N, C-alpha and C positions, 0 to 999 in steps of 0.2 A: 504494500500500500504506500502510495505517495501522499503525504500530508504536507501541504504547503501553507505557511503562515506568512502573509505578505502585509507589510506596513506601507501605507502610502498616505500622502498629505492631501487634505481637502481644504485646508485653510492655513492661516499663519501658524497657529499652534494646535491645529486640530488633526489628530491622526486616528485612523480606525483600523481594525483588524479584519481581514478577509480570509475565510476558510475555503479551501478547494481540495476535493478528494478525487483522485484518479485511480483507475484500475481496481475498482471496488469488486469486480468479479473474481479476483484472485485471492480475496481476503475472507477470513472468518467473519460471520455476522457480528460477533461481539466486538471485534477490532474496528469494524466500520462504524458501529454505533458509538463506540468510545471515541474514535477519531473525530466524529462530528459533534462531540459533547451533547449527545442525545441520550435517550433511555427507552426502555420497553413501553413506557407510558407516553412517549412523545415529548415534545417541547412544552414549556409553559407558554401561555399567551403573551406574557411580557417578553420572553426571549424571542418568540416568533416575530413580534413587532420590531424588536431591535435588529434581528437578522434581515427582515424585510427592508429596513432602512439602509442596511449595509449592501445587500445583494441586489436590491431593486425588485420590481414585480416580475413574475414568471411569465413574461410575454416577450415575443420577438419584436425588436424595434422595427417599425414599419415606416416606410417613406410616405410623407404626406403627398396627396395628389399633386401632380405637376400643374401649376397654374396655366391657364390658357395662354397668357402672354409669353411664358417661357416656351411652350410648345410652338406658338406662332413664330417667335424669333428663331427657333431651331430650324425652321424651314429654309432659312437663309444660309445654312451651313452646307454649301454645295459648291464645288469648283465652277459649275456652269453659272450659278448665281453670282459668284465672285466676278466672273468675266462681264456679266451684265451690269453689275454695280460699277465696275471700272468704266464701262461705256457711259453710264449715267454721269459719272464725275467728269469725264472728258467733255460730254455735251454741255454740262454746266459751266465748265471752264471756258468753253468757246461761246458761252451765252446762247447755246442752241436749246432753249428751254422746252420747246415743243417735243424734241426727241427725248430729252431727259424725263419729262412728265409721262410720255407714252411708255417708255421702258419701265420706269418705276411703278406705274400703275399695274403693269403686267406682273411684276414681282409681288405686289400687294395681293393681287387676285390669287396667285399661286400659293402664297403663305396662308391666306384665308381658307382656301380649299383643303390644303394638306393639314393645317392646324385643326380645322373643324373635324376632319375625319379621325385624327389621332386622339383628340379630346373625347370624341364620342366613343371610340374604342376603349379608352381608359375607363370611362364610366361603365361600359358594358362589362369589362373585366372585373371591376370593383364589385359589381353585383353578384359575381360568382363566389366571392369569398365566404367562407364558412368558419364558424367558431368551432375549433376542434374539441375543446374541453372547457365547459362553462363552470361546473361544480365538482368538488372533490370531497371525499370523506376523510377527515384527518383527526388524529388524536391530539388534543391539546389539554393539558392539565389532567390527563388520564381519562378524559371524556371525549366521545366521538362527536365531532361537529361537521356540519356541511358548510364549506367555505368556497369562495371563488378560487378557481385554479390559479389565478394570477397572484394569490396571496401565499402560495406555497414557498417554503424556504428550505435550504439544505438542513437535514436533521429532522424534518417533519416525518412522522409515522403516518402513513396513509393506508386506507383499505381499498382493495380492488374487488369488483364484482362483475359478473357476466354482463356484457353490453356496455361497460364503461370504456371511455377513451383514457388511456394512461396520460396523466397530466405533467409528468416530469420523469427524469431518469431515476430509477429506483433500484436499490439492492434489496432483493426479496428476503424477508425474514421468515415467512411461513407461507405454504401454499396448500391448497386443497383442490386437486384436479384442475389446476390452473393452466389454461391454454390461451395463448395470446397470438393474434394475427398481426404479424410484423411486416406484411407484404409491402406496405407503402414506404417502409424504411429499408428493408433488405432485398425485396423482390421475390422472396420465397412465398409460394402460393399456399402452403400448408401452415396451419396454426402450430405454434411451438409449445410443447409441453414443458412447463417450468418446474424447476427443482431448486428450492432455496438452500439446501444443505450442501451442495457441491461447491468445491473451490477449484477454479480453473486456471490454467496457465495464462500469463499476461498477454501472450500473443493470440489467444483464442479469437476466432472470427466473430464479428458482431452477431451474425445469425445463429451462432452456436453458444452464446452466453445465456445459458438456461437459468442462471440465478439472478438475471437482471430483467427489468421491464423498462421499455424506452418510450420517450415522449411521442405521442401521436399514434401509437399502436393500439389495437382494440382487443379487449378481453372477450374471447370467444366462448369461454366456458370456465366454470369453477370460480374460486375466490382466492384471495391472498392478502398478505400484509407486507409492507416494505418501508424502508427508510429512504428519503429523498437524498440523492447524492449529487444531483445536478439540476439546475433550472435555467430557463431561457437559453441564452447562447452557449451555456456550459453543458448542454445536453448533446447527445449524438446528432439529433436533428438540428440543434442550434449550430453545431460545427459546420454542417452543410450550408446552412443559411449564411453564416459568417464568411465561408469560403467564396460564396458567390460575389461578394463585394470586390474581391481581389482578382476574380477571373474575368478578363475582358471577353466579350462575345466576338465571334467572327463577323467580318463585314458581309452584308447581304450581297449576293451575286450581282444584282442590278447596280448597286453603288460601285462595285469594282469595275463593271463594264462602262458605266457612265463616266467614271474618273478617267478611264483609258480614252474614251471618246473625246472628253473635254481636253485632255492633254494633247491629243493628236490635232484637234480642231484649233487649239491655241497655237501650236507650232505652225500649222498651215496658215493661220491668220497672220502670224508674225512674219513669215516668209513672204506671203503675198503682199502685205503692207510694205515691207522693206523694198521689194522689187518695184512696187508702184511708186514709192517715195523717190527712189533713185531716178526713175524715168521722169517724174515731175520736176525734180531738181535740175536734171540735165536739160530739160526744156525751158528752164528759167522761171518756173512757178515760184511765187512767194511762199514763205513759211505758213502764212495763214491759209493759203489755198491748199497747201499740202496737208495741213491738219484737218481742214474741212473734208477733203476727199478721203482722208484716213477714217474719219468718223463714219462717212458714208459706207466705206468698205467694211468697217467693223459691224455696222448695222446690217449689212448684207450677209456677212459671214456668220455672225452669231445667230443661232436659231432661237430668237427671243420667245417664241411661242412654246418651245419644248418643255420648260419647267411646268407650265400650266397643263399642257397636254399629258405630260408624264404623271402629274399628280391626279388628273382626272382619270387616266387609264387605271391607276392603282386604286383610286377611290371607287370607281365603277366595279372593278373586280372584287373589292372588299365588300361592297353591297351584295354582289352576286354570291359571294362566299357565305355571307350572313344568312342568306336564304337557304343555303345548303349546310347549315349548322356549324359554320366556322367563324369564330370571332377573331378579327385581325387586330392585334394589339399594336403592331408597328407596321406602318404602311408598306415599307420596302419588302416586308416578309411575304407580301402577296405574290410577287414575282419570284422570290427566293425559292418557294416551294416548287414552283414549276421548273426551276433551274436545277434542282437537286439531281445528282447522279447516284446518290447512295442514301438509303434510309436505314438507320439503326433504331430498331423498335424494341421497346420493352415488351415482355411477354405477359406478365400478370396484369390483368385488367385492361390490356390494350388489344392483344391478340386473343386473349382468353376472357372468360366472363368473371374471373376471380371468385368462383363459387364451386366447391366440390360437387360433382354430379356423378351418379351411377351411370356408367357408359357401357359396361359389359357385365353379363351374368352367365355363370356356368352352373346349371342345375345338375343334380346327381346323374352320372352315367350318360350325359348329353354334352355335345360340343358347346362351347361358349357362343353367345349371340349378343348383338349390340342393342343398345337402348338409345332412342332418339331424344332430342331436346337438350337443353342446357340451362343451368342456373336454377332459380327458384320457381320458374313458371312450369306448372305440372302438365306440360304438353309434350308429346313425342311418342312415336310408335316403337314397339318391340320388333326387332329384325326378324323377318319371316324366312327362316331356313327350313328346307324341306324336312318334315318329320319332327321339327323341334317343338312347335307350339300347337299341338293338338289339344283336345279337351283335357287329357291327363296332365300334359305339360303346363297348361294354363293353370290348373289347380296347384301344381308345384310352385309355379311362379307366384301365385297369390299367397301361398303359405310363407314363402321366403319374404315377400314384401310386407306381410303382416307382422312377422317376427321382427323385422327391422323397424317397423313403425311403433310396435308395442314396447320394445326394449329401447326406450328413447326418452330424452329429457328436453327436447327442443319444441318450439312452437312454430307452425307455418300458418299464415293467414293471408287473406286478400284484403287490401285496403285501398279504396279509391281506384279500383281497377288494376292495381299493381300488387304483385305477390311479394311478401316480405316475411322475415322470420327472426326468431331469437334463439340463441343457443349454439351448440357446437356444430361446425360445418358438416361433420360426418352424420350426425343425427338429422340435420336438415335434409341432407341428400336422401336418407332413407324415407323421410316423410314425403318428399317429392315423388320417390319411387312408388310409394303406396298409392298416392293419388293417381299416378299413371296407370297403375294396375287395377283401378276401380275400387279402391278401398278408402273412401273419403273419411276425414276426421270425424264427422258427425256420426257415421256408422260405427266407427271404432269406439267412440265414447259411449254410444248407446248399448253396445253388446259386450264390452270388456271393461272390467273394473280392476284396478291394481290391488293385489294382496300382499306382495312382498317384492323386494328388489335387492340386487347387489350392484351398487354403482360401480362405474369404471374406475379402477385403480391402476396406476402405471405399473405397479409390480405384478398385478394379476393379468393385465392385458385382455380383459374381457368384461362384459357387463351382462347381467341377467335380470329378468323380471318374471313374476308369476301373476297371471291375470285370471279372474273368474270369467269364463266365457259361456256361450250357449251350449257347447258340447262338453264342458268340464273345465277343469283348471288347466291353463295353457302356460307352459314354460317356454320362454324365448331367450335365446343367447346369441350375442354377437361379439366378435373379437378377433384377435390374431389367429391365423389358421393353425399355427402350431399349438395354440392353447385350446381351441374349440374341438379339433379333430379327436383328441384323446377322450373327450366327453361323449363321443358318438359311437354307436355300434353298427355293424354291417356296412361299413364304408371302406372302399378301396383307397387307402391312404396314399399309396404311391401314385395312383392316377390323379388324385386331387392335388398332391404336391406338384406334379408335373404341370397341371393346369395353372396353379398358382405362380410357378416360376415363369411360365410363358406370358402370363398377364403382367407380372412384375417387369419382365424384360421390355414390354411395350409401354412402360411408364405408368401403369396403374397402381394405385394403392389398394391392396387386396385384403378383404375381410371375409371371414366365414360366418355362417349362421346355422343355428340348430334349434330344434324345438321338440316338444313332447306334450301330449295330452296326459295328464296325471291327476291322481287324487290327493297329492301332497298339498299341504297348506303353508309350508315353508321351503324356501329354496335350498337351504342347507341339507335338507333331507334327500334331495335327488338332483345331482348334477352329473349323473352318469347314465349311460344307456340311452342317450338322446338320438333323435333322428337328424341326420345331416341334411340340411336344406339347400346348401349350395354356396357358391362363392360370388362375391360382387367385386367388380373393379371400378374404382372411382378415380376421377382426375378432374382437374380444372379444365373444362373443355374449351375448344375454340369458339369464338364468336361465329355465328352462322355465315357471316359475309367475309370473314378474314381470308379464307383461301382464295376466293374470287378476287378480292381486293389485291392480294399479293400477285396473282396472275396478271391483273391489269397493270400493276407496277412493272412486272417483268416484260410485258408486251410494250410498255412505254420506254423500255431500255434502262430501267432504274434497278440497281442492285439493292436487295433487301436482306438484312441480317437481323437476327434475334439476340437480344442481350438480356440475360436473366440471372437471378441469384439462385435458381433452382439447381438440383442435382443434374449432372450431365445426362443421365438416362431419362429423367423426366423431360428435360429440354429436348432430347433427341426424339422422344415420342411425339411431341408437338411439332417439331421440325419436319418429321416424316409426313405428317398430315398436311403440312403447308408446302411440301416439296422443297424445303430449304436444305435438307441433308438426308442422306440415306444410311449412314453408318456412324458408329461412335467416334471413329478417327476424324470425322469432319467437325467434331465439336471441340472448341478451344476452351479450356477451363481457366478460371482465375488463378489457381495454383501454378498452372503452366506459364501464364503471363508473368507471374511474380518471380518464377525461377529463371525466366529467360533474360538474356541481356538485351540492350536496347535494339540492336540490329535484328536479333532473333525475334524479339517481341513484335517489331514492325512486320516481319515476314509472317509470323503467326496470325497477326491481325489481318493482313492482306488476303490470306487464303481462307480465313474463317467466315462462316455464314451463321454459326451458332456459337454464342459465348455463354458458358454456364459457370455457376459459382463465382460470379463477378461481383466485386465490391464497388461502392460508389466511385472511389478514386480510379479504379481500373476502367470504369465506363468512360470517365473523362479521358484517360489515356488512349482508349480505343478511338474516340472521336478526334483527338488531337493527331493521332497517327494517320487517320483517314484524311484529315485536312492537309497534313504534310505531304500525303501521297497525291494530292491534286484533286481530290473529290470535293464537290459541293455537297455538304452533309446535312441531312435533316434527321433530327432525333425526336422520337415520340416517347412519351412516358406519362405516368400519373403519380409516381411516388416521390417523396423527398429525396430518395436515393438517386433519382433521375435528374435532379435539378442542376448539378454542375455540368453534366453533359448537355442538357438543354441549353444552358447558357453559352457553352463554348461552340456549339454548332452554328452553321450558317443560318439555320432556321430551327427553332425549338417548337415542338407541338405538344401541348399538354391536354389531358382529358378533363373536361369541365365538370362532369358529374362525380366521378370517383377520385379525381385528382386532388392532391393536397394544395393548400394555398401557396406553399413554397414553389411547387412545380408551375402553377398557373402564373405566379408573379414573374418568373424569369422567362416564360415562354413568349414566343413571337405570335403564335397562333393558339387558340383554344378550341378544341372540338367539343361542342356542347352535348352531343349525343353519345360520346365515348366510342363511336364506331370507327374502327380502322379504315373501313371503306370510305368514310367521309374524307379521309386524306386524299384518296384518289380524285374525288371531286375537286379538292383544293389544288391538286397538281394540274388538273385540266384548266381550272380558272387561272392559275398562275401562268400556264403556257399561253393561254389566250391573251392575258395581260401583256406578256413579253412580245407576243406577235404584234399586238396593237402598237406597242411602243416602237417596234421596228418600222411599222407602217408610217407612224408619225415622223420618225427620224428621216425616213426616205423622202417623205413629202417636203419637210422643211429643208433638209440638206440639198436636195436636188434644186429647189427653188433658189436657195442661197448661192449655190455654185453657178447657176444660170445667171444670177445678178452679177457675180464676180466676173464671169466670162464677158458680160456686156461691158463692165468697167475696163477690163484689159483691152478689149477690142477698140473701145473708144480712145484709150490712151495711145494705142499703137497707131491708129489712123488719125489721131490728132483732132478728134471731134469732141464736143461737149458730152458730159455724162448723160446716158439715156434717161436716168431717173435721179431725182434729188433725194437727199437723205430722208426727208419727211415722207416722200412718196414710197420709198423702200420700207420705211417703218409702217406706213399704212398697209402696204402689201403684206408684210410679215406678221404684223400683230393683229390687224383688224380682219381683212378678208381671209388671209391664210389662217389667222388665229381661230376663227370660228370653225373652219373646216377641220383643223387638226384636233380640236377638242372633241368634235362629234365623231371623228375617225377613231378616237380612243375608246369610243363606246361600241365599236364593232363587235358583233357576236362571234363565236367560234366558227371555224370552217368545217368542223366535224371530225377531223383526223388528228387532233392534237395528241391523243393517247396512243397513236400508232407511229409517232415520230420518235426517233432516238433523242435522248436528252442532249442539249448543247454541250460541247466540250468545255470544261472549265476555263480554258485559255481562249475560247472563241470570242472575238470582239463583236460588238453590235455591228460595226462597220466591217463586215467580212467581204469575201470576194463577190458573192452574189449582190450584196448591197452596192459595192463599188461599181460593178458592171452596170447596174440599173441607174445609179446616180449619174455616172459619166454619160451614158447614152441619152437619158432624158434631159440632162442639163445642157448637153451640146445641142439637142434639138430645140429646147426652149430658148436658151441664151443666144444660139446662133440665128434662129429665125427672128427673134425679137430685135437683136441688134441690126440684122440685115434690113428689117422693116424700118427701124428708126433711121438708119443711115440713108436708105432710099428716100425716105420722106425729106430729109435735109437736102439731098441732092436735087429733089424736085422743087425745092424752094419753099417748102412748108416751114412755118416758123418753129423755133425751138419749143415753145410752150405747147403748140398743137401736136408736135411730134411726140413730146413726152406724154401728153394726155392720151394719145392713141396707144403708145407703147405700154403705159400703165394698164389700160383696159385690156390689151392683149395678154399681159402677164396674169391679170385676174382671170381671164378666160382659160389660160393655160392651167392655172391652179385648179379651176373647177373640173377641167377634163382630167387632170392628173389624179383626182380623187378615185376615178375608176381604176386607174393603174395601181393605186396604192392598196386596194382592198384585198389583194392576194398576191403573193410573190410567184405563184405558179399557175393559178387558175385565170381563165380569160375574164375580163371585165364584163363581157356579155353573159357570162354564166352566173353572175352574182346579181340577184334581184335587188333593185334599189329600195324595195319595201322591207327588206330584211333588217335594215338599219334606218328607221324613219328619222332618227335624229340627224344622221348624216345627210339624208335627202333634204331635210328642212334647213340644215346648216349651210349646205351648198347653195341652195336657192336664196337663203337669207343673206349670205355673203355677197352674192351677185346683186341682189336688190339693194343692199347697203351701199354698194359702190355706185349703183345707178342713182340712188337718192343723193349721194354726195355730189354727183355731177350736176344736180339741179338746185342744191342748197348754197346760197351765196357764201356763207362762212367757210364751208369746205371747198368751194370753188377757189376762194382766195388762198386758203391755207395749203391746199393740196395742189393747186394749179390744174384743176380738172374742169371739164365743160361737157355738155351733151354732144353726141356724135350722130352723124347721119346713118340711116338704116343700111345704106350700101356699105359703110365702114364696118358696121356690126357684122354683116354677112361675111365680108372679106376677112375680118379678124377671127371670127368663129371658125372659118375654114382652115386658117393657119393653125389655130389652137388644137383642132382635131388631129393634126399631123402627129402629135406626140402619142396619142392613143393608138394610132395605126402602127407607128414604129415599135412601141412597147408590146403590142399584141403579136407582131411578127417575131420579136425577140423571145417572148414566152413560148410561142409555138416552136421556134427553132431550138431553144435551149433545153426544153423538156420533152422533145420528141424522142421516141425510142431509137429512131434511125440515127439522129445526130449524136445521141448518147453513145451508141455503139461505134460511130465514126470517131468521135473524140477519144474514146477509150482505146481504140486501135492505134491512134496517133501517139497517145501517151506511152503505150506499150512499146512501140517502135523507137520512140525517143529514149 
């Protein structure tokens, strides 16, 4: 035992003493109590108050909700936003206030949309918080009191009963059939039988410390007493919470890709501006003229509408996810889930229902058969094997189910349409089995009354009851196979043991049942000569949709692995059902990871698809290794033991119903229905969001490059700029700004889950994007400048030429919308009614420009004016050219013939 006495200063002459005890599991009970200055009667009320003042309340420190203003200002923390802010400052310095106001207005709109979405998500996530332990039974002054759990202090003696949530870390003093479900802390699906009298080695794993009870775990059965050895952050759960503060989360994939795009755009802008400035200086332009043209160039090159469109795309996907039971806590996580290449998922409560269920039965002299259904809901059929469930076999099944239901201390009930229960998970599984077998509780209560019982004792490994029934007194026994078989007569033990071993190898927890009609009135008079009723195999079964969901992930090119604290054999049984592993050698265990060196550990992790007996720190190591290997990692989980890994991953996904507050607080996404299949829906929405972002980037970049091309052509040929800075701003922020926002609302194309995930190093601006941007920009920029140049050569005034060129670019943008809706599909195959927002936005942008041509204020500010019908027809014809060119490009690039031709060329090269 380590007993630390720490003196620390709280004022000028004010010192206090802080007690901390560690490794209580390795010590005798008396030593722990003495070390904490406590007693078998507990603390006095006065001492408890004094210690409360020293240690503080037994609650985890919680961050106050982030104020909206902070969330709002956080939206400006982006390289792209920095570039736009620099443009604003340049415009202000040059007293070009119109440009500055336009750009800054866009930034405010972007921050408002993004801030509002994140603030709404914060409130939704806060609504999921649950109080884990409100009241506790504690001995003070030798009397049992019910106090708030937050008032507990080290040295308090507390009582635990079935159904209670453990409020602090406790060294058990006494236990009576005490079993505690620690799955939310350790990941182990089975309740742990506790024993207060053992003393354990200091290195004993958390899941094997049977003389301890830990904060947040649930008492499944029995009762016990214990002394508090840790509260708040000094508990095992608290250590996990505290470690999260020091663990930075991985950047979302979208942020990584946008930073790359911004850096490349900035380099391109600087080079283009430098070249242009040199040309202007050589031609004798003044410094003022050079700066004005530089601002115009910056306005052209920077996609001002991208931040708003990006935020809208993510916000729309977030709303769509909410309808599919996914709460988005951080906006960038929307796309992150769609980008993931690897999902490391918890088993208990995520892939499984976290409730023991009878899944296999072996009746005497018959092969084993399966049982449908899972959890507490008593629905599910018995597997129909030829010759198994005839009338006689049905009777044997009912006898077995009745014995399991009578030899039972749990309660199963339906409340508000939902099935719930109290008591040991094994007993609950037998009650559910009885309901499935047509033996409802109402009938059992009417026909059977309890006469005598032998409760389950760890040293006995069985339980027995005696009931008065309609046919006589009925003995029912359930327990370990090796204990029940000797009580039975006329049973072929070797055959039964073979069946037991086969079921155990498949990951089942196997119990035997026996019974007998007898005239005895006390159980001690007859626990021999019983009739063997059969074996039952229990496990925490898969969620019904889990296998299909993992298949969908696999078809989407995403690698899925299972991480659990369970025994390797139990993990393998589940993995086989999911298709994740086929043999024990495919399972990587926690001890293996611990024994391996860093290089060997990374190799083990890279080949593993099932990780068993894994501790919280090892889950974190697995995620960090996968990140280092270049994966975009999503981690799912519901327990406090999952929290460090959730925090470290590119995207953390917590379960909303069964998840702990710790897991939900660090997660990026929260699944409100606890279904792993919902993650598939999230992946689909994430991919749609990213696809829409690419569409917006293509629209904005191609327009910007077309404008830059016009700039350079005008400089090379020595003619005025085709558009002024304010006209470019109008084009980029108003007409184009409406279209890109509605383009961000585009629904999916339907094949998102059949595409491979994007490579982690793949940029937004990839080869396909480059080809499309270059082609469309050359068409738009080249035709627009040629038209402008020809107008000047024909003697048209500069103002009229610019007015017509601006209208031509607006028409080009409207036509480009059709090209942007899909990277591979023809614009003519995409119904405009599929996205009514886009249709309305395109028409609205055009009408807005038409309105500006007739309103005096905009005529003066933008230099626009109405045009003749013949000019409209001529300009529209030119604008349609980009649609024709891009349709030919799509047809050629994605045709099977061209694909084979280009493949052949690459092979020869």
